[in-house]
Residue frames as qw, qx, qy, qz and C-alpha x, y, z in Angstrom:
[[0.791, 0.322, 0.305, -0.422, 12.30, 14.99, 3.99],
 [0.477, 0.624, -0.559, -0.267, 14.97, 14.11, 1.36],
 [0.078, -0.333, 0.925, -0.164, 15.77, 10.98, 3.35],
 [0.666, 0.207, 0.524, -0.488, 12.16, 9.68, 3.13],
 [0.067, -0.161, 0.867, 0.468, 12.09, 6.82, 0.65],
 [0.705, 0.188, 0.033, -0.683, 9.05, 5.91, -1.46],
 [0.870, 0.258, -0.393, -0.147, 10.47, 2.57, -2.67],
 [0.727, 0.150, -0.601, 0.296, 12.13, -0.38, -0.97],
 [0.370, -0.616, 0.341, -0.606, 11.15, 0.72, 2.53],
 [0.093, -0.247, 0.915, -0.305, 11.64, -1.64, 5.46],
 [0.638, 0.195, 0.545, -0.508, 7.82, -2.49, 5.67],
 [0.725, 0.519, -0.206, -0.402, 7.77, -3.14, 1.93],
 [0.339, 0.480, -0.809, 0.011, 10.77, -5.43, 2.06],
 [0.334, -0.092, 0.838, -0.421, 9.18, -7.48, 4.93],
 [0.747, 0.357, 0.300, -0.474, 5.97, -7.99, 2.85],
 [0.603, 0.603, -0.455, -0.256, 7.93, -8.82, -0.28],
 [0.061, 0.412, -0.896, 0.152, 10.14, -11.31, 1.58],
 [0.494, 0.054, 0.721, -0.483, 7.09, -12.95, 3.06],
 [0.764, 0.474, 0.065, -0.433, 5.22, -13.27, -0.25],
 [0.484, 0.591, -0.630, -0.139, 8.33, -14.66, -1.91],
 [0.165, -0.291, 0.897, -0.288, 8.67, -17.30, 0.85],
 [0.630, 0.244, 0.569, -0.468, 5.09, -18.29, 0.24],
 [0.515, 0.149, 0.751, 0.386, 5.85, -18.87, -3.41],
 [0.349, 0.868, 0.298, -0.190, 4.20, -15.67, -4.88],
 [0.545, 0.045, 0.302, 0.781, 5.93, -14.01, -7.76],
 [0.072, 0.887, 0.395, -0.227, 5.47, -10.38, -8.42],
 [0.453, 0.540, 0.098, 0.702, 6.50, -7.08, -10.10],
 [0.374, -0.504, -0.346, 0.698, 7.54, -3.93, -8.33],
 [0.032, -0.633, -0.074, 0.770, 6.23, -0.42, -8.79],
 [0.465, 0.377, 0.678, 0.426, 4.68, -0.88, -12.17],
 [0.022, -0.322, 0.059, 0.945, 4.62, 2.43, -14.07],
 [0.145, -0.194, -0.746, -0.621, 1.83, 1.19, -16.20],
 [0.364, -0.588, -0.722, 0.014, -0.67, 1.15, -13.34],
 [0.188, -0.810, -0.025, -0.555, -2.25, 4.13, -11.54],
 [0.628, -0.730, 0.161, -0.215, -0.39, 4.87, -8.36],
 [0.469, 0.519, -0.697, 0.162, 2.61, 2.62, -9.16],
 [0.867, -0.430, -0.070, -0.243, 1.56, -0.08, -6.74],
 [0.307, -0.681, 0.663, -0.042, 4.37, -1.32, -4.42],
 [0.303, -0.162, 0.931, 0.123, 3.72, -4.90, -5.43],
 [0.657, 0.288, -0.218, -0.661, 1.87, -6.33, -8.50],
 [0.452, -0.088, 0.887, 0.012, 0.86, -9.91, -8.68],
 [0.373, 0.280, -0.444, -0.765, -0.16, -10.29, -12.31],
 [0.282, -0.059, -0.939, -0.189, -1.27, -13.93, -12.08],
 [0.121, -0.494, -0.778, 0.368, -3.71, -13.08, -9.30],
 [0.045, 0.669, 0.348, 0.656, -4.67, -9.66, -10.82],
 [0.537, -0.776, -0.290, 0.158, -3.88, -8.17, -7.45],
 [0.313, 0.638, -0.234, 0.664, -1.92, -4.99, -6.44],
 [0.640, -0.572, -0.389, 0.334, -0.59, -4.26, -2.94],
 [0.118, 0.789, -0.166, 0.580, 0.12, -0.90, -1.48],
 [0.647, -0.338, -0.483, 0.483, 2.17, -0.77, 1.63],
 [0.009, 0.823, 0.117, 0.557, 1.31, 2.53, 3.24],
 [0.324, 0.030, -0.563, 0.759, 3.05, 4.41, 5.94],
 [0.223, -0.687, -0.660, 0.205, 0.60, 5.40, 8.68],
 [0.221, -0.575, -0.098, 0.782, 2.02, 8.95, 8.88],
 [0.034, -0.238, 0.459, 0.855, 2.04, 9.86, 5.25],
 [0.255, -0.233, -0.763, -0.546, -1.18, 8.17, 4.18],
 [0.399, -0.255, 0.236, -0.849, -3.19, 9.19, 7.39],
 [0.433, -0.176, -0.884, -0.025, -4.15, 5.74, 8.87],
 [0.454, -0.552, -0.065, -0.696, -7.23, 6.57, 10.82],
 [0.816, -0.541, -0.018, -0.204, -7.02, 5.72, 14.57],
 [0.869, 0.116, -0.226, 0.425, -3.37, 4.98, 14.39],
 [0.457, -0.832, -0.061, 0.308, -1.07, 6.54, 16.90],
 [0.597, -0.107, 0.360, 0.708, 1.66, 6.97, 14.28],
 [0.219, 0.613, 0.473, 0.594, -0.53, 9.28, 12.18],
 [0.312, -0.653, -0.296, 0.623, 0.29, 12.34, 14.25],
 [0.296, 0.906, 0.171, 0.248, -0.02, 16.04, 13.03],
 [0.552, 0.142, -0.177, 0.802, 3.29, 18.00, 13.08],
 [0.225, -0.756, -0.422, 0.448, 3.06, 20.93, 15.47],
 [0.107, -0.552, 0.200, 0.802, 4.74, 23.44, 13.13],
 [0.175, 0.246, -0.555, -0.775, 3.43, 24.61, 9.72],
 [0.432, 0.232, 0.807, -0.329, 0.09, 22.83, 10.32],
 [0.549, 0.617, 0.084, -0.557, -1.57, 24.38, 7.34],
 [0.309, 0.557, -0.710, -0.300, 1.03, 22.99, 4.94],
 [0.114, -0.148, 0.978, -0.099, 0.84, 19.52, 6.55],
 [0.513, 0.370, 0.595, -0.495, -2.96, 19.46, 6.45],
 [0.602, 0.615, -0.200, -0.468, -3.01, 20.22, 2.66],
 [0.182, 0.480, -0.846, -0.145, -0.19, 17.70, 2.03],
 [0.243, 0.013, 0.943, -0.225, -1.92, 14.87, 3.89],
 [0.586, 0.481, 0.370, -0.538, -5.35, 15.71, 2.33],
 [0.547, 0.608, -0.405, -0.409, -3.84, 15.49, -1.19],
 [0.020, 0.351, -0.936, -0.002, -2.15, 12.20, -0.30],
 [0.404, 0.201, 0.811, -0.372, -5.45, 10.62, 0.88],
 [0.599, 0.596, 0.125, -0.520, -7.31, 11.95, -2.15],
 [0.374, 0.565, -0.672, -0.298, -4.69, 10.70, -4.61],
 [0.175, -0.154, 0.964, -0.126, -4.75, 7.21, -2.84],
 [0.544, 0.378, 0.594, -0.457, -8.53, 7.05, -3.21],
 [0.535, 0.678, -0.147, -0.482, -8.46, 8.06, -6.83],
 [0.256, 0.486, -0.809, -0.210, -5.70, 5.62, -7.82],
 [0.245, 0.011, 0.949, -0.200, -7.35, 2.70, -5.99],
 [0.610, 0.493, 0.364, -0.502, -10.75, 3.47, -7.57],
 [0.491, 0.625, -0.451, -0.406, -8.99, 3.53, -11.07],
 [0.018, 0.337, -0.941, 0.003, -7.38, 0.10, -10.25],
 [0.400, 0.183, 0.813, -0.381, -10.57, -1.36, -9.20],
 [0.583, 0.593, 0.116, -0.544, -12.39, -0.07, -12.17],
 [0.395, 0.595, -0.640, -0.283, -9.76, -1.69, -14.35],
 [0.921, -0.033, -0.339, -0.189, -10.44, -5.10, -12.63],
 [0.443, 0.354, -0.666, 0.485, -7.57, -5.18, -10.17],
 [0.689, -0.617, -0.376, 0.054, -8.00, -6.44, -6.59],
 [0.160, 0.708, -0.324, 0.607, -6.47, -3.74, -4.32],
 [0.752, -0.470, -0.390, 0.249, -4.93, -4.66, -0.95],
 [0.042, 0.810, -0.282, 0.512, -3.64, -1.90, 1.36],
 [0.790, -0.270, -0.427, 0.348, -1.26, -3.00, 4.08],
 [0.236, -0.931, 0.065, -0.272, -0.66, -0.41, 6.84],
 [0.385, 0.561, -0.606, 0.413, 2.79, -0.10, 8.24],
 [0.356, -0.398, 0.600, -0.595, 1.51, -0.65, 11.84],
 [0.875, -0.003, 0.257, -0.411, -0.43, -3.79, 10.81],
 [0.496, 0.523, -0.660, -0.212, 2.25, -5.66, 8.91],
 [0.022, -0.238, 0.943, -0.231, 2.98, -8.34, 11.54],
 [0.549, 0.212, 0.616, -0.523, -0.82, -9.00, 11.95],
 [0.645, 0.553, -0.057, -0.524, -1.46, -8.98, 8.17],
 [0.148, 0.506, -0.805, -0.272, 1.24, -11.23, 7.01],
 [0.333, 0.022, 0.934, -0.127, -0.57, -14.41, 8.00],
 [0.499, 0.555, 0.599, -0.291, -3.78, -13.44, 6.17],
 [0.147, 0.649, -0.348, -0.660, -2.12, -11.80, 3.14],
 [0.040, -0.153, 0.908, 0.387, -1.95, -15.04, 1.09],
 [0.193, 0.482, 0.834, -0.189, -5.61, -15.74, 1.84],
 [0.217, 0.737, 0.166, -0.618, -6.56, -12.20, 0.71],
 [0.119, 0.489, -0.604, -0.618, -4.74, -12.69, -2.62],
 [0.004, 0.019, 0.972, 0.236, -5.97, -16.26, -3.42],
 [0.219, 0.505, 0.730, -0.405, -9.60, -15.64, -2.22],
 [0.312, 0.640, -0.041, -0.701, -10.05, -12.79, -4.63],
 [0.183, 0.358, -0.766, -0.502, -8.74, -14.91, -7.58],
 [0.062, 0.173, 0.982, -0.034, -11.07, -17.72, -6.69],
 [0.233, 0.595, 0.607, -0.471, -14.03, -15.48, -6.63],
 [0.164, 0.572, -0.303, -0.744, -13.26, -13.79, -9.91]]
């Protein structure tokens, strides 16, 4: 598990590159915000989390499998991850931030609509 990175993962780099090519400018992993969002777009008051399906338990995803050994440990760990995610996202929404979650398995499908998700929220605020 020591090889598992929490920052600058391949899915995160793909999303960041795409946003930059579209002209969006952003901050990374802001320690001032709950959950240290992967991408913070201050101008749009939007944060983006790029979640791994396995670690954050993407419902219905074939990647979100349960390890066969030490099941009790993994169940607790995954439950804590999901609860923490919900709590942090609720805190961000309460503070007025628009929260976007991009799942690892959906990156290719979401890239086209990501810019619309960001700008639509800003227009409605």
